[in-house]
PLY file of the C-alpha trace (Angstrom):
ply
format ascii 1.0
element vertex 143
property float x
property float y
property float z
element edge 142
property int vertex1
property int vertex2
end_header
39.97 5.57 0.29
38.55 3.46 3.16
36.20 6.26 4.35
34.85 6.55 0.81
34.20 2.80 0.58
32.56 2.84 4.01
30.34 5.74 2.93
29.18 3.87 -0.20
28.62 0.68 1.80
26.41 2.55 4.26
24.45 4.24 1.49
23.96 0.96 -0.35
22.80 -0.88 2.77
20.27 1.87 3.55
18.98 1.95 -0.04
18.59 -1.84 -0.07
16.68 -1.74 3.21
14.45 1.09 1.99
12.99 -0.99 -0.87
11.92 -3.93 1.27
8.50 -3.70 2.88
8.28 -4.26 6.60
7.56 -7.89 7.52
4.46 -6.64 9.33
2.94 -6.04 5.90
2.89 -9.78 5.20
-0.18 -11.71 6.23
-3.90 -12.07 5.63
-6.02 -8.92 5.56
-9.73 -8.33 5.09
-11.34 -5.24 3.56
-13.46 -3.68 6.32
-14.65 -0.40 4.76
-14.56 1.98 1.84
-13.02 5.12 3.37
-13.15 7.66 0.54
-12.73 8.10 -3.19
-11.48 10.51 -5.78
-14.04 12.66 -7.55
-13.78 10.69 -10.80
-13.23 6.94 -10.73
-13.52 4.12 -13.23
-15.68 2.08 -10.83
-18.99 2.77 -9.12
-19.38 3.10 -5.36
-21.53 -0.07 -5.45
-18.63 -2.00 -6.98
-16.28 -0.63 -4.31
-18.74 -1.52 -1.53
-18.87 -5.12 -2.77
-15.17 -5.41 -1.88
-15.93 -5.19 1.86
-15.16 -8.66 3.21
-12.69 -9.48 0.40
-9.46 -11.14 1.51
-6.04 -9.75 0.66
-3.00 -12.00 1.11
0.45 -10.41 1.02
3.70 -12.34 1.23
7.11 -11.84 -0.37
6.24 -14.05 -3.36
2.52 -13.31 -3.86
-0.21 -10.71 -3.57
-3.70 -12.14 -3.88
-6.77 -9.90 -3.80
-10.04 -11.74 -4.26
-9.60 -13.77 -7.46
-6.66 -11.70 -8.74
-3.28 -13.28 -8.07
0.12 -11.63 -8.48
3.09 -14.00 -8.39
6.53 -12.52 -7.69
5.45 -8.92 -7.06
7.95 -6.13 -6.70
7.56 -3.69 -3.83
8.88 -0.16 -3.58
8.70 1.65 -0.24
8.64 5.42 0.24
7.92 7.82 3.12
5.32 10.48 2.30
4.01 13.60 4.03
0.40 12.47 4.15
-1.77 15.53 3.54
0.34 17.45 1.02
1.23 14.32 -0.94
-2.38 13.16 -1.25
-3.59 16.62 -2.32
-0.88 16.79 -5.00
-0.78 13.14 -6.11
-4.48 12.21 -5.89
-5.92 15.72 -6.33
-8.39 15.51 -3.44
-8.75 16.47 0.22
-7.92 13.33 2.24
-9.83 14.37 5.34
-11.56 10.97 5.72
-8.37 8.93 5.56
-7.06 7.93 8.99
-3.35 7.94 8.16
-0.38 9.34 10.11
1.31 12.58 9.02
4.34 10.63 7.80
2.94 7.61 6.03
4.73 4.66 4.45
3.64 4.09 0.84
4.23 0.69 -0.70
3.96 0.51 -4.47
2.99 -2.95 -5.72
3.93 -3.94 -9.25
2.75 -7.15 -10.88
2.75 -8.69 -14.33
-0.95 -9.42 -13.90
-2.43 -6.48 -11.96
-4.51 -7.22 -8.87
-6.14 -3.77 -8.81
-4.12 -2.54 -5.86
-1.26 -0.27 -6.85
-0.53 1.46 -3.54
-0.71 0.36 0.07
-0.47 2.87 2.92
0.44 1.60 6.37
-2.05 2.92 8.90
-0.61 0.89 11.80
0.39 -2.72 12.52
-3.21 -3.92 12.31
-4.64 -1.78 9.49
-3.75 -0.73 5.97
-5.29 1.70 3.52
-5.34 0.41 -0.07
-5.75 2.43 -3.23
-8.02 0.56 -5.66
-9.41 2.10 -8.86
-9.81 5.58 -7.31
-11.10 4.27 -3.95
-9.36 4.05 -0.60
-10.17 0.84 1.25
-9.43 -0.02 4.86
-7.97 -3.50 5.46
-7.73 -5.18 8.88
-5.19 -7.88 9.74
-6.72 -11.28 10.33
-5.59 -13.54 13.16
-2.82 -15.93 12.21
0 1
1 2
2 3
3 4
4 5
5 6
6 7
7 8
8 9
9 10
10 11
11 12
12 13
13 14
14 15
15 16
16 17
17 18
18 19
19 20
20 21
21 22
22 23
23 24
24 25
25 26
26 27
27 28
28 29
29 30
30 31
31 32
32 33
33 34
34 35
35 36
36 37
37 38
38 39
39 40
40 41
41 42
42 43
43 44
44 45
45 46
46 47
47 48
48 49
49 50
50 51
51 52
52 53
53 54
54 55
55 56
56 57
57 58
58 59
59 60
60 61
61 62
62 63
63 64
64 65
65 66
66 67
67 68
68 69
69 70
70 71
71 72
72 73
73 74
74 75
75 76
76 77
77 78
78 79
79 80
80 81
81 82
82 83
83 84
84 85
85 86
86 87
87 88
88 89
89 90
90 91
91 92
92 93
93 94
94 95
95 96
96 97
97 98
98 99
99 100
100 101
101 102
102 103
103 104
104 105
105 106
106 107
107 108
108 109
109 110
110 111
111 112
112 113
113 114
114 115
115 116
116 117
117 118
118 119
119 120
120 121
121 122
122 123
123 124
124 125
125 126
126 127
127 128
128 129
129 130
130 131
131 132
132 133
133 134
134 135
135 136
136 137
137 138
138 139
139 140
140 141
141 142
């Protein structure tokens, strides 16, 4: 009986850890570039380009992107095989996206959407955001 309880405890602790984003995600980020986009989007490339310079603030209790503000967001973290996942999920060739082969995907859910549904961790200093069919690069700002 004890091994069974230990097994469930280990599984539960790993599952709980898997849904929390890394603390390195939290901070102030600035959109530095539009990297790529899907073939059909609901926004124009001019509208996406206007986002360069926009600030993104992520902390455990808030995600703020420009004027959009999400209080008490929920985060879901998953590991993805970059190329095959993007071809299947987004239906496009992600050749312009500088992401690692195994990429961490963070799904952001809010009552009041901020426009960003998915965040992909490029490295400790850069993120790739999915916004309205566009992939935006975000750079960490100094604390």
